[in-house]
Backbone bond lengths (Angstrom), bond angles and torsions (degrees), N, CA, C in turn:
res aa  C-N    CA-C-N  psi(-1)  N-CA   C-N-CA  omega(-1)  CA-C   N-CA-C  phi
1 M - - - 1.487 - - 1.553 108.36 -
2 T 1.360 114.50 141.63 1.429 117.14 -179.45 1.523 108.55 -116.54
3 A 1.288 116.16 168.96 1.494 122.13 -178.47 1.527 108.55 -62.80
4 T 1.384 114.61 146.59 1.415 120.89 178.95 1.492 113.75 -73.55
5 D 1.317 118.30 162.74 1.451 121.80 178.13 1.491 111.00 -61.48
6 H 1.321 116.25 -35.78 1.514 119.50 178.32 1.507 110.17 -65.90
7 A 1.319 117.40 -39.46 1.477 122.18 177.68 1.520 111.09 -62.52
8 R 1.362 116.02 -41.46 1.447 119.86 -179.50 1.509 110.95 -68.86
9 E 1.384 118.83 -34.27 1.432 122.67 177.21 1.537 109.55 -65.58
10 L 1.353 116.56 -43.27 1.458 120.21 177.71 1.539 111.05 -65.71
11 L 1.302 117.86 -35.55 1.432 124.13 175.25 1.491 111.64 -58.61
12 H 1.311 116.53 -48.42 1.459 122.67 178.66 1.458 112.39 -58.57
13 M 1.361 115.67 -46.99 1.471 121.32 179.55 1.547 110.63 -61.17
14 A 1.350 116.24 -42.94 1.480 120.41 -178.82 1.503 110.45 -66.74
15 A 1.302 117.05 -41.14 1.483 121.99 179.79 1.528 110.00 -64.75
16 V 1.286 119.20 -43.09 1.507 123.18 177.24 1.541 108.19 -62.43
17 A 1.318 117.84 -44.11 1.468 120.64 179.40 1.571 110.27 -62.88
18 A 1.350 114.69 -44.08 1.490 118.53 -179.28 1.534 107.70 -63.75
19 D 1.269 119.71 -44.13 1.430 123.13 -179.01 1.505 113.06 -63.18
20 S 1.316 116.64 -34.79 1.484 120.82 177.76 1.583 111.71 -65.84
21 K 1.304 115.83 -16.47 1.510 118.48 176.84 1.524 109.78 -109.82
22 Q 1.353 115.98 22.11 1.456 122.45 175.89 1.519 114.65 64.47
23 A 1.354 119.20 35.48 1.446 123.17 172.57 1.550 106.96 -65.67
24 E 1.285 114.54 147.83 1.418 121.15 179.60 1.523 114.11 -120.31
25 D 1.278 119.09 159.61 1.453 123.79 173.32 1.540 111.17 56.91
26 L 1.293 119.82 43.61 1.489 122.87 178.94 1.545 111.12 -66.26
27 V 1.302 114.31 128.33 1.453 122.11 178.17 1.450 109.23 -134.17
28 A 1.339 119.13 132.94 1.478 123.60 178.14 1.501 105.51 -112.84
29 L 1.396 113.17 132.89 1.458 119.25 179.29 1.504 107.66 -120.14
30 D 1.357 113.58 126.68 1.474 118.55 177.16 1.572 105.87 -83.74
31 V 1.333 114.64 110.20 1.489 121.35 -176.06 1.538 110.18 -112.52
32 S 1.335 116.74 15.75 1.447 121.47 -176.44 1.509 112.83 -61.83
33 G 1.342 117.94 -29.03 1.419 120.27 -179.36 1.552 111.72 -74.17
34 P 1.304 118.60 -60.38 1.461 119.62 -174.97 1.538 113.81 -76.74
35 L 1.296 119.63 -21.41 1.488 122.45 -177.04 1.520 111.82 -119.06
36 P 1.339 116.69 113.98 1.438 118.06 -176.70 1.498 115.12 -77.42
37 L 1.342 119.86 -10.56 1.443 121.72 -179.50 1.537 113.44 -100.62
38 A 1.282 119.27 -1.12 1.437 120.79 179.60 1.549 110.51 -144.10
39 D 1.321 117.30 149.34 1.437 120.85 177.22 1.545 111.45 -101.11
40 I 1.333 116.13 -43.35 1.468 121.20 -173.61 1.510 108.71 -139.01
41 F 1.358 116.42 139.72 1.438 120.86 166.76 1.490 107.61 -108.32
42 L 1.338 116.61 136.95 1.468 123.13 171.65 1.468 109.71 -108.61
43 L 1.320 114.89 122.34 1.457 119.35 179.47 1.537 106.63 -110.56
44 A 1.374 116.11 142.56 1.399 118.09 -178.64 1.612 104.98 -150.70
45 T 1.305 114.07 157.19 1.467 123.15 179.61 1.515 108.79 -113.89
46 G 1.308 114.22 137.46 1.480 118.95 171.82 1.506 109.59 -115.13
47 R 1.334 116.69 160.26 1.455 122.88 -176.48 1.515 112.99 -71.90
48 N 1.344 114.52 -32.94 1.479 119.59 179.69 1.503 108.66 -157.88
49 E 1.338 117.93 -179.12 1.400 121.23 -174.63 1.545 112.71 -63.91
50 R 1.305 115.02 -38.89 1.478 120.83 178.82 1.569 109.58 -61.83
51 N 1.324 116.28 -43.91 1.449 121.49 178.92 1.519 110.90 -63.83
52 V 1.315 118.47 -43.18 1.416 121.74 178.76 1.516 112.79 -61.96
53 V 1.325 118.95 -41.88 1.436 121.89 176.45 1.557 110.49 -64.09
54 A 1.301 118.23 -40.11 1.429 120.30 177.25 1.535 111.24 -62.00
55 I 1.322 117.27 -42.99 1.415 124.41 -179.34 1.522 108.94 -59.65
56 A 1.337 115.44 -50.64 1.470 121.36 -176.92 1.530 109.50 -61.97
57 R 1.362 117.83 -42.98 1.470 119.52 -178.27 1.498 108.93 -66.00
58 E 1.338 118.65 -39.30 1.482 118.86 -176.72 1.502 110.48 -65.83
59 I 1.320 116.93 -40.43 1.454 122.74 -179.93 1.562 108.23 -61.80
60 E 1.379 113.94 -50.85 1.428 120.04 -175.88 1.573 108.50 -60.57
61 D 1.352 117.61 -49.59 1.484 121.31 179.27 1.543 110.93 -56.12
62 C 1.335 117.02 -44.52 1.447 122.09 -179.74 1.561 111.82 -60.03
63 L 1.329 115.00 -46.07 1.455 118.89 -176.37 1.556 111.64 -73.69
64 I 1.312 117.07 -30.99 1.489 121.52 175.21 1.545 108.56 -65.07
65 R 1.303 119.15 -41.15 1.460 123.07 -178.49 1.480 113.48 -67.90
66 H 1.367 116.75 -23.56 1.462 122.33 -178.27 1.495 110.44 -70.50
67 P 1.370 118.42 127.80 1.445 119.52 -178.57 1.505 115.94 -66.59
């Protein structure tokens, strides 16, 4: 089983949001097969704790605004 189209759309939105806060090393993992509660994990690196918090907030805000 692969990730749904909706999950891929959310991934794209999250990746764009993370990139807007200078996230580095973005990696998306399709975990829809082994994990029944998630389709995709997005991993990202931040330069420091403050940057990581900003990345997480931007992703969260972006996904909350999505209908």
